[in-house]
The first five atom37 places (N, CA, C, CB, O) and aatype in JSON, in Angstrom:
{
  "aatype": [12, 7, 19, 7, 9, 15, 9, 13, 10, 10, 0, 10, 7, 0, 9, 10, 0, 13, 0, 9, 3, 15, 3, 19, 19, 3, 7, 9, 2, 10, 7, 9, 19, 7, 13, 19, 10, 12, 0, 19, 7, 19, 9, 7, 9, 9, 9, 15, 10, 19, 10, 12, 2, 5, 1, 15, 2, 16, 15, 8, 1, 19, 19, 6, 6, 1, 1, 18, 1, 3, 3, 7, 16, 10, 18],
  "atom_mask": [
    [1, 1, 1, 1, 1],
    [1, 1, 1, 0, 1],
    [1, 1, 1, 1, 1],
    [1, 1, 1, 0, 1],
    [1, 1, 1, 1, 1],
    [1, 1, 1, 1, 1],
    [1, 1, 1, 1, 1],
    [1, 1, 1, 1, 1],
    [1, 1, 1, 1, 1],
    [1, 1, 1, 1, 1],
    [1, 1, 1, 1, 1],
    [1, 1, 1, 1, 1],
    [1, 1, 1, 0, 1],
    [1, 1, 1, 1, 1],
    [1, 1, 1, 1, 1],
    [1, 1, 1, 1, 1],
    [1, 1, 1, 1, 1],
    [1, 1, 1, 1, 1],
    [1, 1, 1, 1, 1],
    [1, 1, 1, 1, 1],
    [1, 1, 1, 1, 1],
    [1, 1, 1, 1, 1],
    [1, 1, 1, 1, 1],
    [1, 1, 1, 1, 1],
    [1, 1, 1, 1, 1],
    [1, 1, 1, 1, 1],
    [1, 1, 1, 0, 1],
    [1, 1, 1, 1, 1],
    [1, 1, 1, 1, 1],
    [1, 1, 1, 1, 1],
    [1, 1, 1, 0, 1],
    [1, 1, 1, 1, 1],
    [1, 1, 1, 1, 1],
    [1, 1, 1, 0, 1],
    [1, 1, 1, 1, 1],
    [1, 1, 1, 1, 1],
    [1, 1, 1, 1, 1],
    [1, 1, 1, 1, 1],
    [1, 1, 1, 1, 1],
    [1, 1, 1, 1, 1],
    [1, 1, 1, 0, 1],
    [1, 1, 1, 1, 1],
    [1, 1, 1, 1, 1],
    [1, 1, 1, 0, 1],
    [1, 1, 1, 1, 1],
    [1, 1, 1, 1, 1],
    [1, 1, 1, 1, 1],
    [1, 1, 1, 1, 1],
    [1, 1, 1, 1, 1],
    [1, 1, 1, 1, 1],
    [1, 1, 1, 1, 1],
    [1, 1, 1, 1, 1],
    [1, 1, 1, 1, 1],
    [1, 1, 1, 1, 1],
    [1, 1, 1, 1, 1],
    [1, 1, 1, 1, 1],
    [1, 1, 1, 1, 1],
    [1, 1, 1, 1, 1],
    [1, 1, 1, 1, 1],
    [1, 1, 1, 1, 1],
    [1, 1, 1, 1, 1],
    [1, 1, 1, 1, 1],
    [1, 1, 1, 1, 1],
    [1, 1, 1, 1, 1],
    [1, 1, 1, 1, 1],
    [1, 1, 1, 1, 1],
    [1, 1, 1, 1, 1],
    [1, 1, 1, 1, 1],
    [1, 1, 1, 1, 1],
    [1, 1, 1, 1, 1],
    [1, 1, 1, 1, 1],
    [1, 1, 1, 0, 1],
    [1, 1, 1, 1, 1],
    [1, 1, 1, 1, 1],
    [1, 1, 1, 1, 1]
  ],
  "atom_positions": [
    [[3.45, -0.99, 1.84], [3.42, 0.63, 1.53], [2.04, 0.64, 1.05], [4.61, 1.31, 0.3], [1.5, 0.0, 0.15]],
    [[1.41, 1.88, 2.22], [0.18, 1.8, 2.17], [-0.39, 2.82, 1.01], [0.0, 0.0, 0.0], [0.68, 2.7, 0.42]],
    [[-1.09, 3.67, 0.21], [-1.67, 4.07, -0.1], [-1.48, 5.51, -0.11], [-2.35, 3.56, 0.26], [-1.62, 6.16, -1.15]],
    [[-1.04, 6.23, 1.46], [-0.68, 7.54, 1.84], [0.79, 7.59, 1.64], [0.0, 0.0, 0.0], [1.22, 8.54, 0.99]],
    [[1.6, 6.76, 2.09], [2.87, 7.11, 1.39], [2.59, 6.67, -0.04], [4.22, 6.37, 2.03], [2.47, 7.73, -0.66]],
    [[2.46, 5.84, -0.73], [2.28, 6.34, -2.31], [2.12, 7.5, -2.66], [1.28, 5.89, -2.94], [2.84, 8.17, -3.4]],
    [[0.94, 7.86, -2.0], [0.9, 9.01, -2.85], [1.41, 10.19, -2.39], [-0.29, 9.27, -3.22], [1.23, 11.16, -3.12]],
    [[2.19, 10.41, -1.02], [3.37, 11.1, -0.93], [5.07, 11.32, -1.26], [3.27, 11.06, -0.18], [5.95, 12.15, -1.07]],
    [[4.81, 9.57, -2.08], [6.23, 9.68, -2.79], [5.75, 10.38, -4.47], [7.12, 7.79, -2.89], [6.48, 10.93, -5.29]],
    [[4.58, 10.17, -4.53], [4.1, 10.79, -5.67], [4.48, 12.1, -6.04], [2.89, 10.79, -5.61], [5.03, 12.47, -7.08]],
    [[3.98, 12.99, -4.72], [3.83, 13.83, -5.25], [5.36, 14.98, -4.45], [2.18, 14.1, -5.13], [5.6, 16.18, -4.57]],
    [[5.89, 14.13, -3.88], [7.11, 14.31, -3.57], [8.43, 14.27, -5.05], [7.23, 13.16, -2.44], [9.22, 15.18, -5.26]],
    [[8.36, 13.46, -5.57], [8.66, 12.7, -6.61], [8.31, 14.11, -7.67], [0.0, 0.0, 0.0], [9.34, 14.73, -7.93]],
    [[7.48, 14.5, -8.08], [6.75, 15.35, -9.07], [7.16, 16.71, -8.62], [5.12, 15.14, -9.09], [7.17, 17.43, -9.62]],
    [[7.56, 17.47, -7.39], [7.7, 18.68, -7.16], [9.54, 18.59, -7.36], [6.91, 19.15, -5.61], [10.18, 19.61, -7.62]],
    [[10.26, 17.13, -7.18], [11.31, 16.99, -7.67], [11.51, 17.69, -9.11], [11.48, 15.7, -7.61], [12.08, 18.71, -9.5]],
    [[10.68, 16.52, -9.77], [11.11, 16.17, -11.26], [10.82, 17.57, -11.84], [10.18, 14.81, -12.08], [11.6, 18.09, -12.63]],
    [[9.45, 18.29, -11.36], [9.17, 19.32, -12.36], [8.95, 20.8, -11.52], [7.76, 18.85, -13.27], [8.46, 21.72, -12.17]],
    [[9.36, 21.07, -9.92], [9.38, 22.36, -9.76], [10.78, 23.12, -9.41], [8.43, 22.55, -8.82], [10.88, 24.34, -9.35]],
    [[12.04, 22.01, -9.13], [13.47, 22.78, -8.46], [14.22, 22.36, -9.72], [14.27, 22.11, -6.7], [13.79, 21.48, -10.48]],
    [[15.36, 23.04, -9.9], [15.76, 23.01, -10.93], [16.98, 21.66, -10.43], [16.14, 24.58, -11.49], [17.33, 21.03, -9.43]],
    [[17.35, 21.78, -12.11], [17.93, 20.21, -11.86], [19.66, 20.67, -11.23], [17.97, 19.04, -13.81], [20.39, 19.96, -10.54]],
    [[19.9, 21.82, -11.65], [21.34, 22.04, -11.06], [21.28, 22.29, -9.59], [22.1, 23.28, -11.73], [22.37, 22.3, -9.02]],
    [[20.19, 22.51, -8.86], [20.26, 22.79, -7.16], [21.59, 22.11, -6.56], [18.8, 22.01, -6.26], [22.61, 22.65, -6.13]],
    [[21.24, 20.73, -6.69], [22.73, 19.4, -5.59], [23.49, 19.31, -7.13], [21.9, 16.87, -4.65], [23.07, 19.15, -8.27]],
    [[24.72, 19.48, -6.57], [26.18, 19.02, -7.71], [25.82, 17.6, -7.29], [28.26, 19.65, -7.28], [25.17, 17.17, -6.34]],
    [[26.69, 16.8, -8.68], [26.14, 15.08, -8.71], [25.57, 14.42, -8.5], [0.0, 0.0, 0.0], [25.88, 13.25, -8.28]],
    [[23.88, 15.16, -8.48], [22.76, 14.12, -7.85], [21.54, 14.96, -9.23], [22.26, 14.41, -5.45], [21.25, 16.12, -8.89]],
    [[20.98, 14.58, -10.38], [19.88, 14.48, -10.78], [18.69, 14.7, -10.32], [19.87, 13.72, -11.05], [18.1, 13.66, -10.04]],
    [[17.96, 15.85, -10.09], [16.99, 15.72, -8.83], [15.72, 15.7, -10.25], [17.0, 17.39, -7.25], [14.69, 15.06, -10.05]],
    [[15.89, 16.35, -11.49], [14.96, 15.31, -12.65], [14.6, 13.81, -12.3], [0.0, 0.0, 0.0], [13.49, 13.35, -12.02]],
    [[15.41, 13.38, -12.37], [15.87, 10.97, -12.58], [15.21, 10.95, -10.87], [18.89, 9.99, -12.7], [14.25, 10.24, -10.58]],
    [[15.71, 11.58, -10.15], [15.28, 11.19, -8.62], [13.84, 10.88, -8.57], [15.55, 12.4, -7.54], [13.17, 9.86, -8.43]],
    [[13.51, 12.53, -8.79], [11.75, 12.87, -9.14], [10.8, 11.95, -9.66], [0.0, 0.0, 0.0], [9.81, 11.56, -9.04]],
    [[11.22, 11.46, -11.28], [10.73, 10.45, -11.81], [10.9, 8.9, -10.5], [11.59, 10.39, -13.37], [9.98, 8.52, -9.78]],
    [[12.06, 8.41, -10.55], [12.25, 7.54, -9.72], [11.06, 7.43, -8.39], [13.63, 7.83, -9.35], [10.37, 6.42, -8.23]],
    [[10.98, 8.41, -7.67], [9.89, 8.69, -6.83], [8.49, 8.33, -6.86], [9.85, 9.75, -6.8], [7.81, 7.61, -6.13]],
    [[8.19, 9.1, -8.01], [7.15, 8.89, -8.8], [7.06, 7.79, -9.79], [7.01, 9.93, -9.36], [6.41, 8.3, -10.7]],
    [[7.35, 6.49, -10.15], [7.14, 5.67, -10.04], [7.12, 4.32, -9.26], [7.32, 5.84, -10.56], [6.46, 3.31, -9.46]],
    [[8.06, 4.61, -8.3], [7.7, 3.91, -6.92], [6.25, 4.12, -6.35], [8.69, 4.44, -5.81], [5.57, 3.14, -6.04]],
    [[5.51, 6.06, -6.13], [4.86, 6.13, -5.54], [3.11, 4.99, -6.77], [0.0, 0.0, 0.0], [2.13, 4.45, -6.26]],
    [[3.31, 5.04, -7.74], [2.44, 4.35, -8.63], [2.61, 2.97, -8.5], [2.62, 4.73, -9.96], [1.51, 2.42, -8.46]],
    [[3.71, 2.07, -8.42], [3.82, 0.97, -8.39], [3.39, 0.86, -6.88], [5.08, 0.52, -8.91], [2.6, -0.09, -6.89]],
    [[3.47, 1.26, -5.74], [2.99, 1.4, -4.48], [1.01, 1.54, -4.08], [0.0, 0.0, 0.0], [0.35, 1.12, -3.13]],
    [[0.67, 2.25, -5.21], [-0.46, 2.58, -5.74], [-1.08, 1.1, -6.11], [-0.24, 3.64, -6.93], [-1.78, 0.38, -5.4]],
    [[-0.78, 0.95, -6.96], [-0.92, -0.23, -7.54], [-1.19, -1.38, -6.74], [0.08, -0.45, -8.23], [-2.38, -1.66, -6.71]],
    [[-0.45, -2.11, -6.09], [0.13, -3.04, -5.62], [-0.95, -2.89, -4.28], [1.81, -2.9, -5.56], [-1.43, -3.99, -3.99]],
    [[-1.49, -1.6, -3.27], [-2.1, -1.79, -2.07], [-3.5, -1.8, -2.83], [-1.78, -0.65, -0.83], [-4.42, -2.53, -2.46]],
    [[-3.6, -0.89, -3.95], [-4.97, -1.42, -4.25], [-5.44, -3.12, -4.53], [-5.29, -0.66, -5.49], [-6.19, -3.85, -3.87]],
    [[-4.74, -3.35, -5.64], [-4.87, -4.87, -5.34], [-4.59, -5.94, -4.36], [-4.42, -5.28, -6.02], [-5.01, -7.09, -4.46]],
    [[-3.83, -5.48, -3.36], [-4.22, -5.98, -2.39], [-5.62, -5.61, -1.26], [-3.16, -5.92, -1.97], [-6.01, -6.49, -0.49]],
    [[-6.19, -4.38, -1.29], [-7.21, -4.25, -0.83], [-8.27, -4.86, -1.38], [-7.34, -3.24, -0.71], [-9.26, -5.19, -0.73]],
    [[-8.04, -5.15, -3.34], [-9.53, -6.36, -3.68], [-9.46, -7.61, -3.03], [-9.7, -6.93, -5.36], [-10.38, -8.34, -2.69]],
    [[-8.13, -7.78, -2.89], [-8.16, -9.21, -2.28], [-8.58, -9.39, -0.93], [-6.88, -9.79, -2.31], [-8.9, -10.55, -0.65]],
    [[-8.66, -8.58, -0.08], [-8.93, -8.6, 0.79], [-10.63, -8.43, 1.33], [-8.07, -7.91, 1.05], [-11.3, -8.71, 2.33]],
    [[-10.75, -8.02, 0.44], [-12.41, -7.64, 0.3], [-13.34, -8.86, -0.28], [-12.63, -6.27, -0.85], [-14.47, -9.14, 0.11]],
    [[-12.79, -9.33, -1.02], [-12.8, -10.62, -1.65], [-12.92, -11.7, -0.79], [-11.7, -10.81, -2.39], [-13.83, -12.38, -1.25]],
    [[-12.48, -12.21, 0.2], [-12.24, -13.1, 0.44], [-13.56, -13.32, 1.85], [-10.7, -13.1, 0.54], [-13.98, -12.38, 2.52]],
    [[-13.98, -14.73, 2.01], [-15.22, -14.68, 2.61], [-14.3, -15.42, 3.69], [-16.7, -15.35, 1.86], [-13.15, -15.85, 3.6]],
    [[-15.45, -15.43, 5.02], [-14.84, -16.08, 6.51], [-16.34, -17.12, 6.86], [-14.46, -14.46, 8.09], [-17.41, -16.51, 6.79]],
    [[-16.39, -18.62, 7.22], [-17.14, -18.66, 7.83], [-17.38, -19.2, 8.98], [-17.61, -18.8, 7.33], [-17.15, -20.39, 8.78]],
    [[-17.73, -19.05, 10.18], [-18.06, -19.39, 11.53], [-18.58, -20.57, 11.49], [-18.9, -18.53, 12.18], [-19.66, -20.74, 10.93]],
    [[-17.85, -21.69, 12.13], [-18.3, -22.91, 12.54], [-18.55, -22.95, 14.01], [-17.39, -23.9, 12.13], [-17.64, -23.13, 14.83]],
    [[-19.82, -22.79, 14.34], [-20.2, -23.2, 15.72], [-20.33, -24.59, 16.43], [-21.29, -22.75, 15.85], [-21.29, -25.34, 16.33]],
    [[-19.16, -24.8, 17.19], [-19.16, -26.5, 17.89], [-19.82, -26.17, 19.44], [-17.13, -27.37, 18.11], [-19.8, -25.13, 20.1]],
    [[-20.51, -27.78, 19.78], [-21.61, -27.3, 20.94], [-21.04, -28.64, 21.2], [-23.52, -26.86, 20.76], [-21.03, -29.5, 20.32]],
    [[-20.51, -28.85, 22.48], [-20.43, -30.15, 23.16], [-21.5, -30.44, 24.28], [-19.07, -30.26, 23.78], [-22.08, -29.66, 25.04]],
    [[-21.57, -31.76, 24.13], [-22.58, -31.96, 25.38], [-22.12, -32.66, 26.05], [-23.83, -32.44, 25.25], [-20.92, -32.72, 25.78]],
    [[-22.47, -33.54, 27.17], [-21.8, -34.34, 28.12], [-23.07, -35.5, 27.92], [-21.47, -33.55, 29.82], [-24.19, -35.41, 27.42]],
    [[-22.51, -36.36, 28.42], [-23.62, -37.74, 28.7], [-25.22, -37.37, 28.85], [-23.2, -38.57, 30.31], [-26.14, -37.82, 28.17]],
    [[-25.33, -36.3, 30.08], [-26.9, -36.21, 30.23], [-27.56, -35.18, 29.72], [-27.31, -36.18, 31.49], [-28.6, -34.69, 30.17]],
    [[-26.75, -34.73, 28.43], [-27.51, -33.91, 27.18], [-27.34, -32.51, 27.4], [0.0, 0.0, 0.0], [-27.72, -31.7, 26.55]],
    [[-26.53, -31.96, 29.0], [-26.58, -30.8, 28.51], [-25.16, -30.26, 28.43], [-27.48, -30.03, 29.27], [-24.25, -31.07, 28.21]],
    [[-24.9, -29.13, 28.57], [-23.51, -28.12, 27.49], [-22.28, -28.37, 28.32], [-23.71, -25.98, 27.36], [-21.98, -29.03, 29.31]],
    [[-21.96, -27.9, 27.84], [-20.12, -28.31, 29.05], [-19.81, -26.71, 29.0], [-18.12, -29.67, 27.98], [-18.81, -26.26, 29.56]]
  ]
}
């Protein structure tokens, strides 16, 4: 889950939790659904940032290999 999807879930959860009356849909508490979506969004942002930080800390070493023939020329 990327940062964009996490922000979307966070915003959607805030809309459901704070902007919509809870009695709009029978049998579903939209406030609780909103808080769950906001929690998932926050967890997704944290995981995305940790993974991006790990990717930026990795180093790659390039090893160049040259093969020579018996007469000293390259393949």
